[in-house]
VOGU-3710 file (C-alpha; in Angstrom, 3 decimals, decimal comma):
1> xxxxxxxxxx> 149,832/-161,918/-161,712  150,733/-165,242/-160,134  153,438/-165,872/-157,616  156,989/-166,521/-158,777  158,608/-169,879/-158,087  160,232/-169,834/-154,655  164,007/-169,729/-154,374  165,429/-172,461/-152,181  168,658/-174,364/-151,952  170,492/-177,152/-150,134
11> xxxxxxxxxx> 174,255/-177,176/-149,550  175,918/-180,586/-149,549  179,324/-181,501/-148,112  182,131/-182,645/-150,404  181,787/-186,318/-149,477  179,782/-189,326/-150,611  176,251/-189,311/-149,197  173,594/-192,005/-149,178  172,125/-192,365/-152,699  168,520/-192,119/-151,456
21> xxxxxxxxxx> 169,126/-188,588/-150,108  170,582/-187,422/-153,401  167,871/-189,168/-155,387  165,153/-187,515/-153,324  166,654/-184,088/-153,854  167,100/-184,536/-157,600  163,382/-185,257/-157,981  162,574/-181,745/-156,760  165,400/-179,529/-157,990  165,700/-177,368/-161,087
31> xxxxxxxxxx> 169,352/-176,452/-160,643  172,515/-178,102/-159,444  176,138/-176,979/-159,124  178,957/-179,437/-158,327  181,947/-179,150/-156,020  185,309/-178,980/-157,839  185,497/-182,718/-157,105  182,343/-183,324/-159,141  180,202/-184,248/-156,149  176,921/-182,325/-155,710
41> xxxxxxxxxx> 177,382/-178,987/-153,925  174,287/-176,827/-154,511  170,867/-178,230/-155,290  167,603/-176,337/-155,436  165,539/-173,935/-157,471  166,161/-170,279/-158,222  165,277/-167,659/-160,764  167,829/-165,657/-162,803  169,568/-163,161/-160,546  168,767/-164,999/-157,304
51> xxxxxxxxxx> 171,918/-167,158/-157,301  175,294/-166,194/-158,733  178,126/-168,730/-158,837  181,744/-167,966/-159,709  184,527/-170,518/-160,281  188,308/-170,221/-160,264  190,304/-173,421/-160,385  189,373/-175,522/-157,364  187,311/-172,731/-155,762  183,552/-172,189/-155,998
61> xxxxxxxxxx> 181,911/-169,049/-154,554  178,193/-168,258/-154,612  175,917/-165,507/-153,352  172,151/-166,005/-153,127  169,728/-163,141/-152,651  169,968/-159,392/-153,115  173,660/-158,507/-153,453  175,462/-155,463/-154,804  178,058/-157,612/-156,609  177,463/-158,269/-160,279
71> xxxxxxxxxx> 178,364/-161,617/-161,823  181,455/-160,047/-163,331  182,541/-158,577/-159,997  182,068/-161,910/-158,242  184,201/-163,575/-160,907  187,014/-161,209/-159,935  186,494/-161,667/-156,200  186,651/-165,479/-156,402  190,244/-165,289/-157,652  191,215/-163,855/-154,256
81> xxxxxxxxxx> 189,955/-166,936/-152,396  192,520/-169,638/-151,646  191,123/-170,924/-148,336  187,778/-170,487/-146,596  189,435/-167,878/-144,383  189,685/-165,634/-147,471  185,957/-165,590/-148,267  184,803/-162,664/-146,120  187,844/-160,599/-147,064  187,148/-161,217/-150,736
91> xxxxxxxxxx> 183,549/-160,064/-150,304  184,375/-156,963/-148,275  182,221/-153,997/-149,256  179,396/-156,078/-150,753  176,027/-155,017/-149,374  172,428/-156,191/-149,502  170,730/-159,228/-147,992  172,237/-162,505/-149,143  173,703/-165,906/-148,363  177,345/-166,760/-149,036
101> xxxxxxxxxx> 178,387/-170,319/-149,975  181,924/-171,470/-150,782  183,700/-174,722/-151,632  187,489/-174,789/-151,336  189,721/-177,856/-151,208  186,966/-180,196/-150,054  185,779/-177,849/-147,313  182,444/-176,023/-147,447  181,303/-172,745/-145,891  177,806/-171,277/-145,746
111> xxxxxxxxxx> 176,400/-168,303/-143,909  173,308/-166,140/-143,975  172,918/-162,508/-142,974  173,774/-160,993/-139,620  170,213/-159,670/-139,410  168,738/-163,163/-139,506  166,660/-162,404/-142,589  168,737/-164,951/-144,517  168,910/-168,046/-142,336  170,977/-171,238/-142,374
121> xxxxxxxxxx> 169,879/-174,589/-140,934  171,714/-177,892/-140,623  170,824/-181,548/-140,060  172,442/-184,956/-140,233  171,366/-186,811/-143,377  172,783/-189,563/-145,565  176,022/-189,887/-143,629  176,941/-186,190/-143,537  175,839/-182,729/-142,466  173,467/-181,097/-144,919
131> xxxxxxxxxx> 172,403/-177,462/-144,652  169,757/-175,317/-146,294  168,250/-171,861/-146,303  164,895/-173,246/-145,082  164,250/-175,438/-142,082  161,218/-177,002/-143,778  163,436/-178,338/-146,562  165,556/-180,300/-144,093  162,510/-181,429/-142,124  161,032/-182,814/-145,337
141> xxxxxxxxxx> 164,320/-184,418/-146,343  164,661/-186,263/-143,016  160,964/-186,762/-142,172  161,590/-184,862/-138,930  158,931/-184,527/-136,241  157,776/-181,243/-134,751  159,777/-180,052/-131,737  157,178/-179,345/-129,044  159,638/-177,398/-126,876  160,325/-174,931/-129,692
151> xxxxxxxxxx> 156,593/-174,682/-130,308  156,072/-173,805/-126,641  158,709/-171,081/-126,968  156,692/-169,443/-129,751  153,881/-168,737/-127,283  156,219/-166,310/-125,513  156,315/-164,191/-128,678  158,975/-161,519/-128,957  160,178/-162,070/-125,379  162,030/-165,282/-126,319
161> xxxxxxxxxx> 165,704/-164,459/-125,647  168,913/-165,231/-127,494  169,859/-167,958/-128,448  166,384/-169,539/-128,471  164,771/-166,919/-130,688  164,453/-168,327/-134,185  165,313/-171,915/-133,299  164,217/-174,583/-135,781  160,839/-176,145/-135,032  161,748/-179,718/-135,990
171> xxxxxxxxxx> 163,718/-182,302/-134,058  167,137/-182,886/-135,500  167,062/-179,635/-137,487  169,233/-176,898/-135,982  169,523/-173,217/-136,765  172,865/-171,511/-137,220  172,872/-168,298/-135,200  172,818/-165,078/-137,238  176,319/-163,699/-137,578  177,848/-167,179/-137,514
181> xxxxxxxxxx> 178,905/-169,362/-140,428  178,826/-173,136/-140,792  181,957/-175,048/-141,859  181,658/-178,571/-143,257  184,756/-180,784/-143,354  185,326/-183,638/-145,839  185,482/-186,136/-142,955  181,958/-185,286/-141,853  182,789/-182,890/-139,015  181,165/-179,487/-138,734
191> xxxxxxxxxx> 181,665/-176,344/-136,679  180,335/-172,814/-136,447  182,300/-169,607/-136,075  181,485/-165,912/-136,126  182,001/-164,127/-139,440  180,374/-160,795/-138,469  182,176/-158,354/-136,202  180,184/-155,632/-134,508  181,447/-152,093/-135,107  182,715/-149,985/-132,240
201> xxxxxxxxxx> 179,922/-147,809/-130,834  181,953/-144,625/-130,902  180,710/-142,329/-133,695  179,065/-139,065/-132,617  175,719/-138,298/-134,224  177,296/-135,854/-136,682  179,438/-138,670/-138,135  177,046/-141,615/-137,714  174,143/-139,892/-139,504  175,906/-139,445/-142,902
211> xxxxxxxxxx> 177,111/-143,049/-142,723  173,546/-144,267/-142,095  172,223/-142,147/-144,950  174,768/-143,650/-147,334  173,987/-147,187/-146,180  170,241/-146,635/-146,649  170,821/-144,946/-150,000  172,823/-147,956/-151,177  170,243/-150,406/-149,811  167,338/-148,696/-151,566
221> xxxxxxxxxx> 169,219/-148,147/-154,831  169,960/-151,872/-154,925  166,201/-152,510/-155,229  165,451/-149,731/-157,714  165,605/-149,883/-161,492  165,413/-146,279/-162,768  162,093/-145,717/-164,465  160,610/-148,956/-163,144  157,417/-148,854/-161,077  158,077/-149,593/-157,413
231> xxxxxxxxxx> 155,451/-150,101/-154,749  156,147/-148,577/-151,346  154,408/-148,153/-148,033  153,898/-144,507/-147,059  152,531/-144,727/-143,543  153,354/-141,168/-142,546  156,023/-142,400/-140,153  159,707/-141,580/-140,452  160,844/-145,050/-141,573  158,667/-145,666/-144,631
241> xxxxxxxxxx> 158,739/-142,004/-145,636  162,554/-142,009/-145,650  162,601/-145,001/-147,981  160,133/-143,335/-150,359  162,315/-140,245/-150,714  165,446/-142,345/-151,197  163,666/-144,454/-153,851  162,486/-141,341/-155,681  166,028/-139,978/-155,576  167,239/-143,267/-157,124
251> xxxxxxxxxx> 164,838/-142,861/-160,061  161,895/-145,081/-159,095  158,353/-144,400/-160,269  156,529/-144,767/-156,982  153,114/-146,209/-156,223  152,575/-145,621/-152,510  149,942/-146,947/-150,110  148,630/-145,218/-146,982  146,090/-146,533/-144,485  143,633/-143,889/-143,266
261> xxxxxxxxxx> 142,587/-145,231/-139,870  139,351/-143,919/-138,394  140,591/-143,805/-134,797  140,088/-140,243/-133,422  143,338/-138,330/-133,279  145,237/-140,520/-135,740  147,591/-138,417/-137,840  149,275/-140,922/-140,161  147,258/-139,958/-143,220  147,972/-136,240/-142,734
271> xxxxxxxxxx> 151,721/-136,792/-142,487  151,606/-139,163/-145,462  149,728/-136,576/-147,546  152,339/-133,981/-146,604  155,121/-136,325/-147,717  153,305/-137,194/-150,962  153,023/-133,496/-151,815  156,823/-133,350/-151,769  157,172/-136,419/-154,010  156,142/-135,198/-157,473
281> xxxxxxxxxx> 155,007/-137,808/-159,952  154,017/-140,513/-157,471  150,713/-142,365/-157,470  149,489/-142,057/-153,904  146,830/-144,610/-152,947  144,889/-144,047/-149,712  142,760/-146,774/-148,141  140,111/-146,067/-145,487  139,107/-149,070/-143,341  135,887/-149,761/-145,273
291> xxxxxxxxxx> 137,920/-150,374/-148,450  140,036/-153,076/-146,823  139,304/-156,490/-145,328  138,737/-156,335/-141,579  141,510/-157,359/-139,232  141,811/-161,158/-138,914  139,972/-161,745/-142,187  140,844/-165,043/-143,846  141,571/-167,007/-140,670  140,433/-170,218/-142,332
301> xxxxxxxxxx> 142,360/-169,671/-145,558  145,270/-172,069/-145,506  148,610/-171,341/-147,128  152,108/-172,757/-147,430  153,685/-172,090/-144,003  157,048/-170,429/-143,492  159,744/-171,884/-141,257  158,128/-170,417/-138,155  154,860/-168,760/-137,114  154,108/-165,110/-137,762
311> xxxxxxxxxx> 152,435/-162,792/-135,275  151,217/-160,616/-138,175  148,111/-162,676/-138,814  145,764/-159,763/-138,175  146,507/-157,780/-141,351  147,472/-160,556/-143,757  144,341/-160,060/-145,878  144,833/-156,293/-145,836  148,415/-156,599/-147,016  147,306/-158,822/-149,887
321> xxxxxxxxxx> 144,787/-156,160/-150,888  147,466/-153,462/-150,853  149,767/-155,674/-152,926  147,003/-156,232/-155,489  146,467/-152,481/-155,775  150,175/-151,812/-156,254  150,464/-154,562/-158,851  147,483/-153,174/-160,759  149,450/-149,926/-161,068  152,470/-151,749/-162,486
331> xxxxxxxxxx> 154,615/-152,354/-159,403  157,019/-155,294/-159,638  158,329/-155,160/-156,076  157,592/-153,305/-152,847  159,583/-151,402/-150,228  158,595/-151,650/-146,570  159,774/-149,532/-143,672  159,806/-152,584/-141,431  162,841/-152,742/-139,177  163,267/-149,021/-138,620
341> xxxxxxxxxx> 161,818/-149,202/-135,116  164,236/-152,010/-134,243  167,389/-150,776/-135,931  167,819/-146,994/-135,762  167,679/-146,649/-131,981  168,801/-148,902/-129,115  166,629/-150,269/-126,336  166,402/-148,161/-123,198  168,692/-150,736/-121,582  171,586/-148,631/-122,884
351> xxxxxxxxxx> 171,323/-146,521/-119,705  172,671/-149,460/-117,660  176,091/-149,221/-119,312  176,003/-145,436/-119,782  175,648/-144,933/-116,019  178,829/-146,937/-115,449  180,844/-145,240/-118,195  179,637/-141,659/-117,633  177,720/-141,373/-114,337  176,564/-137,760/-114,745
361> xxxxxxxxxx> 175,429/-138,253/-118,333  173,800/-141,549/-117,357  171,839/-139,921/-114,532  170,640/-137,208/-116,909  169,363/-139,780/-119,414  167,719/-141,828/-116,654  165,959/-138,719/-115,378  164,731/-137,993/-118,895  163,380/-141,517/-119,392  161,694/-141,510/-115,978
371> xxxxxxxxxx> 159,949/-138,239/-116,774  158,885/-139,333/-120,246  157,841/-142,906/-119,451  156,976/-142,670/-115,763  159,364/-145,362/-114,619  158,824/-146,102/-110,908  161,812/-145,096/-108,798  162,221/-148,474/-107,063  161,990/-150,511/-110,250  164,421/-148,147/-111,992
381> xxxxxxxxxx> 166,955/-148,532/-109,173  166,678/-152,325/-109,278  167,241/-152,330/-113,024  170,331/-150,118/-112,755  171,864/-152,101/-109,893  171,280/-155,488/-111,528  174,701/-157,036/-112,106  173,742/-160,573/-113,139  175,622/-162,248/-115,957  173,642/-163,214/-119,024
391> xxxxxxxxxx> 173,703/-166,874/-118,036  172,435/-166,076/-114,530  169,659/-163,943/-115,950  168,600/-166,719/-118,346  168,549/-169,257/-115,508  166,466/-166,918/-113,336  163,837/-166,498/-116,043  163,330/-170,255/-116,422  161,253/-170,549/-113,256  159,185/-167,400/-113,782
401> xxxxxxxxxx> 157,582/-168,013/-117,151  154,013/-167,820/-115,898  154,445/-165,001/-113,403  152,599/-161,762/-114,020  154,800/-158,789/-114,744  155,598/-156,406/-111,891  154,062/-152,916/-111,877  155,739/-150,513/-114,294  156,917/-153,021/-116,878  153,998/-152,255/-119,177
411> xxxxxxxxxx> 155,454/-148,740/-119,443  158,609/-150,035/-121,114  160,922/-150,298/-118,113  163,913/-152,482/-119,063  164,300/-155,710/-117,103  167,675/-157,381/-116,833  169,199/-158,052/-120,221  165,887/-158,097/-122,091  162,177/-158,181/-121,278  161,695/-161,330/-119,231
421> xxxxxxxxxx> 160,253/-164,217/-121,311  156,666/-164,832/-120,312  154,100/-167,397/-121,362  150,427/-166,408/-121,647  147,885/-167,549/-119,014  146,488/-170,213/-121,355  149,835/-171,958/-121,820  150,043/-175,391/-120,214  152,280/-176,530/-117,391  153,982/-178,735/-119,942
431> xxxxxxxxxx> 154,787/-175,681/-122,086  156,393/-173,976/-119,081  158,453/-177,089/-118,328  159,671/-177,415/-121,907  160,614/-173,753/-122,306  162,167/-173,710/-118,846  164,395/-176,636/-119,811  165,515/-174,804/-122,958  166,360/-171,690/-120,948  168,330/-173,605/-118,316
441> xxxxxxxxxx> 170,290/-175,460/-120,992  171,088/-172,188/-122,761  172,141/-170,559/-119,487  174,926/-173,104/-119,053  176,945/-172,168/-122,127  175,516/-169,124/-123,927  177,422/-165,866/-124,180  175,493/-162,632/-124,777  175,580/-160,956/-128,168  177,694/-158,200/-126,605
451> xxxxxxxxxx> 179,246/-157,603/-123,185  177,165/-154,481/-122,606  173,514/-155,381/-122,041  172,266/-152,361/-123,959  174,375/-153,395/-126,920  173,159/-156,993/-126,592  169,535/-155,845/-126,604  170,073/-153,607/-129,643  171,617/-156,439/-131,665  168,886/-158,875/-130,654
461> xxxxxxxxxx> 166,076/-156,507/-131,587  167,766/-155,910/-134,966  167,903/-159,678/-135,499  164,285/-159,980/-134,432  163,431/-157,490/-137,182  165,464/-159,535/-139,649  163,589/-162,735/-138,843  160,296/-160,927/-139,366  161,599/-159,486/-142,643  162,326/-163,030/-143,776
471> xxxxxxxxxx> 158,737/-164,057/-143,074  157,460/-160,948/-144,872  159,577/-161,868/-147,882  158,159/-165,420/-147,837  154,533/-164,273/-147,649  154,795/-161,430/-150,150  156,651/-163,505/-152,727  153,849/-166,075/-152,512  151,341/-163,252/-153,070  153,140/-162,112/-156,221
481> xxxxxxxxxx> 154,711/-158,815/-155,066  158,023/-159,453/-153,286  158,640/-157,020/-150,437  162,074/-155,756/-149,404  163,021/-154,343/-145,990  166,165/-152,208/-146,510  166,453/-151,359/-142,809  167,293/-155,040/-142,255  170,330/-155,048/-144,548  173,495/-155,864/-142,617
491> xxxxxxxxxx> 175,247/-152,704/-143,776  172,387/-150,535/-142,491  172,379/-152,291/-139,121  176,159/-151,920/-138,804  175,879/-148,213/-139,616  173,363/-147,787/-136,804  175,399/-149,815/-134,316  178,431/-147,600/-134,983  176,648/-144,643/-133,378  177,016/-143,747/-129,730
501> xxxxxxxxxx> 173,891/-145,314/-128,223  173,062/-142,381/-125,954  173,025/-140,071/-128,982  170,933/-142,483/-131,081  168,310/-142,814/-128,325  168,192/-139,581/-126,355  164,944/-139,416/-124,322  164,259/-135,864/-125,570  164,035/-136,716/-129,280  162,370/-139,339/-131,502
511> xxxxxxxxxx> 164,758/-141,427/-133,621  167,462/-138,727/-133,602  169,887/-140,818/-135,664  167,473/-141,351/-138,552  166,203/-137,764/-138,344  169,763/-136,467/-138,674  170,504/-138,893/-141,507  167,477/-137,781/-143,537  167,858/-134,065/-142,847  167,601/-132,135/-146,115
521> xxxxxxxxxx> 165,857/-134,961/-147,968  162,699/-135,740/-145,985  160,401/-132,812/-145,085  161,216/-131,297/-141,696  157,636/-131,797/-140,505  158,032/-135,580/-140,859  161,408/-135,625/-139,111  160,025/-133,572/-136,222  157,103/-135,919/-135,632  157,022/-137,485/-132,156
531> xxxxxxxxxx> 153,690/-139,350/-132,271  152,892/-142,901/-133,366  149,351/-143,907/-134,331  147,541/-147,099/-133,400  144,560/-149,025/-134,693  143,168/-150,480/-131,464  139,482/-150,067/-132,414  140,033/-151,901/-135,703  141,851/-154,684/-133,823  138,952/-155,149/-131,398
541> xxxxxxxxxx> 136,385/-154,918/-134,194  138,188/-157,570/-136,210  138,250/-160,013/-133,305  134,567/-159,413/-132,661  133,663/-159,877/-136,326  135,555/-163,162/-136,561  134,471/-164,583/-133,209  132,788/-167,611/-134,874  136,070/-168,667/-136,485  137,940/-168,088/-133,236
551> xxxxxxxxxx> 135,385/-170,167/-131,349  135,920/-173,009/-133,819  139,677/-172,713/-133,344  139,249/-172,896/-129,572  137,112/-176,039/-129,891  139,641/-177,764/-132,134  142,932/-176,150/-131,194  146,125/-177,642/-132,604  148,060/-176,000/-129,778  145,918/-177,838/-127,239
561> xxxxxxxxxx> 146,409/-181,075/-129,167  150,175/-180,512/-129,065  149,987/-180,143/-125,282  151,264/-176,552/-125,036  147,944/-174,794/-124,339  144,979/-175,453/-122,028  141,616/-175,536/-123,740  139,368/-173,543/-121,390  141,732/-170,587/-120,732  142,481/-170,422/-124,451
571> xxxxxxxxxx> 138,791/-170,358/-125,293  138,197/-167,486/-122,855  141,076/-165,507/-124,334  139,900/-165,955/-127,918  136,293/-165,075/-127,177  136,912/-162,284/-124,627  140,097/-160,501/-125,772  139,106/-157,395/-123,836  139,959/-159,287/-120,639  143,585/-159,888/-121,644
581> xxxxxxxxxx> 146,130/-158,567/-119,174  149,102/-158,957/-121,512  147,708/-156,947/-124,405  147,545/-157,717/-128,103  151,048/-159,120/-128,434  150,542/-162,277/-126,373  147,290/-163,145/-128,155  148,749/-162,516/-131,600  151,711/-164,791/-130,899  149,260/-167,553/-129,993
591> xxxxxxxxxx> 147,058/-166,946/-133,032  150,124/-167,008/-135,256  151,264/-170,341/-133,798  147,774/-171,849/-134,136  147,477/-170,698/-137,754  150,948/-172,039/-138,541  150,081/-175,490/-137,186  146,886/-175,511/-139,251  148,819/-174,493/-142,374  151,379/-177,212/-141,674
601> xxxxxxxxxx> 148,649/-179,846/-141,324  147,076/-178,732/-144,610  150,411/-178,511/-146,462  152,889/-180,958/-144,867  155,131/-180,900/-147,946  156,335/-177,417/-148,948  154,760/-176,135/-152,139  158,181/-175,163/-153,451  159,202/-178,839/-153,335  156,665/-179,818/-155,958
611> xxxxxxxxxx> 158,430/-181,694/-158,777  159,664/-179,179/-161,368  158,399/-178,942/-164,893  160,670/-181,328/-166,882  161,284/-178,918/-169,751  162,038/-176,010/-167,423  164,268/-178,148/-165,198  166,244/-179,375/-168,221  166,752/-175,786/-169,391  167,872/-174,757/-165,902
621> xxxxxxxxxx> 170,490/-177,508/-165,680  171,835/-176,738/-169,156  172,016/-173,039/-168,325  173,958/-173,765/-165,168  176,641/-175,874/-166,786  176,829/-173,724/-169,898  178,239/-170,787/-167,921  180,275/-172,726/-165,410  183,186/-172,946/-167,843  183,163/-169,171/-168,275
631> xxxx> 183,918/-168,668/-164,585  180,463/-167,528/-163,535  176,877/-168,710/-163,652  173,770/-166,785/-162,779
//
């Protein structure tokens, strides 16, 4: 089964643009939808069901992605839109993971998802502001050069703070922050404004849990066709297992995959087998390590890169093997439990605000975390007494990017607003200068995602999960089995954020919010699990097995050529990973960035921008205009 054509689109302002920009786009698009004025509005390529457009008089409204609204429902909703301010109200109650695009009276609005899985980027082109769902599209359209500062930021991995996380990697291409929409005016002006409003964190667990269950039920049902074969991960953990039971309840015929790691003491396979025994009719596939490619297999296999690097390089070949097995059993799509760790419970930083709101309760939670995670007393006190603003904290981190972490931080002790951004030892001085400049610039005018630092951290980690879900969707669609991450749907995230944080993350229980939500559906043994397995031996074995490829990368590193890494320290890290002081995460961020640069060099023009088949393109255009007069096109 080959990969499906990629969905992509560009949104154009309702004004005359340079003919060469429009001509270049037309050479690569299969579909186009005009503004009410007749000027081009949407241009790109999408399959049936991926883009729905509704028209009512001088209003155009489109949703792209996985959305609960049918074409008929959208045709009703569009009649409620008279100005761009009406768009979100008209779409209230719609759930899934999707973009929203509107054209009203010469003005244009576009937004992605709050989670960051559906992104929006903008650039100046042809005398106006053009936006797209992929940064690479705009980079290609404008022949943009790589932004070395953003590349340097990727070496800091998941520690890159808001608003730098997820920034576009090309000069002149800018990302729109998740939760914000982009407005394009006929005169060429543009602005951004928030469309998403965070819910109040006030629901007790007894009320938040049913709301989360309903949101997850809706998210899973949106991806299920009763009787259709659905692939699903069944790791034995609470997240993926919950999705499997919800999918079975929605009528899916499940083909599940479990990895049986050989590390002594690992329990994933036992919990997965227990769950499978309570899911009658499923096909449960179990894969021991010797039936899968080793970690880091396929390092020299080049592919079409996503908009940013992925730190999940280690198991890319394994995931392809699992997808092949699911497809061979008839699966058309796949559910992943990704995002559960990020979404269903807040960061431990929540204790900072809890102590101020409820001192006695805060002290009790702090005592519980100290006992469970062995937080040092002095470091805990410094964290709790830290009163810096977000801007001050950002500015402070700019000069400490190459410092080693203080004792205790490896045990999960919160630092400031988020874990302090840190570059690996092999990063160059130039990389530290570039990232430091970005941090200082952001410190001058960036507000946190929420006033409470625990709330800020929870939202950012949910958006981090969304960005990763977007990369997973890109890679799995290219492999022929699109993967969905329901935990990263906006409605699911909002349901989690509505819970009282100290009840969603009590130190005496594991994922109490999700456990309460799934009570009565998922076996009690799974919900009571408090352990989490690892595959450290397989990670080390994979690096050792692929040392020749890593040595070749070190000798011809694209990161070194870009000036953000030093050759000798990088070579030592790649060939002696056991000596790393920062663990697997810092090395994997570097490997992901190196692989991404190599993919970009091998495929400078996105594969999805290959000229379309003339016959198919002609059919697509006719199909689009044929339904436009009926009020809706799909």
